C-alpha positions in Angstrom: 7.7 56.9 24.7 6.2 53.5 23.8 7.2 50.2 25.5 8.1 47.4 23.1 6.1 44.2 23.4 7.6 41.4 25.5 9.5 38.7 23.7 7.7 35.4 23.5 9.7 32.2 23.6 10.0 30.7 20.1 9.1 27.1 19.5 11.0 24.8 17.2 9.3 25.0 13.8 8.6 21.9 11.7 9.1 22.0 8.0 5.8 23.1 6.5 5.6 20.1 4.1 6.6 17.3 6.5 3.1 16.6 7.7 1.7 16.8 4.2 4.3 14.3 2.8 3.5 11.9 5.6 -0.2 12.1 5.1 0.2 11.7 1.3 2.4 8.6 1.9 -0.3 7.1 4.2 -3.0 7.7 1.6 -0.9 6.0 -1.1 -0.3 3.0 1.1 -4.0 2.7 2.0 -5.2 3.0 -1.6 -2.6 0.4 -2.7 -3.9 -2.0 -0.1 -7.5 -1.4 -1.2 -6.6 -2.1 -4.8 -4.9 -5.4 -4.0 -7.9 -6.4 -1.8 -10.3 -5.6 -4.7 -8.2 -7.7 -7.1 -8.3 -10.6 -4.6 -12.1 -10.4 -4.4 -12.4 -10.5 -8.3 -10.6 -13.8 -8.6 -12.3 -16.7 -10.4 -12.9 -20.0 -8.4 -9.7 -21.7 -9.6 -7.5 -18.7 -8.9 -9.2 -18.1 -5.5 -8.6 -21.8 -4.6 -4.9 -21.4 -5.5 -4.6 -18.2 -3.6 -6.2 -19.7 -0.5 -3.7 -22.6 -0.6 -0.6 -20.4 -0.9 -1.8 -17.5 1.3 0.6 -18.2 4.1 3.7 -18.9 1.9 3.4 -16.4 -0.9 5.4 -13.2 -0.6 3.9 -9.8 -1.0 5.8 -9.3 -4.2 4.6 -12.6 -5.6 1.0 -11.8 -4.5 1.1 -8.5 -6.3 2.5 -10.1 -9.5 -0.1 -12.9 -9.4 -3.0 -10.5 -8.9 -1.9 -8.2 -11.7 -1.4 -11.0 -14.3 -4.0 -11.4 -17.0 -6.1 -14.6 -16.5 -4.4 -16.3 -19.4 -0.9 -16.1 -17.7 -2.0 -17.3 -14.3 -1.7 -21.0 -15.0 1.9 -20.6 -15.9 2.5 -18.6 -12.7 0.9 -21.4 -10.7 3.0 -24.1 -12.4 6.2 -22.1 -11.8 5.2 -21.3 -8.1 4.9 -25.0 -7.2 
């Protein structure tokens, strides 16, 4: 007669995709931040000067909008901002 193997304690299992979703979210955030950083570095002298002046008072949403605007629309944004 054979003896059954001893029962091992079971550990709480995590959902298999939880770590993957968290890692994917982190990658998206990092890539988004890198994209905004690259857009800031490509600003012309006038836009960079404006950006330096408002750096502490501009919201993250306003910053994103400004950086994604075409150069022709940035003067109107600056006027509206002030």
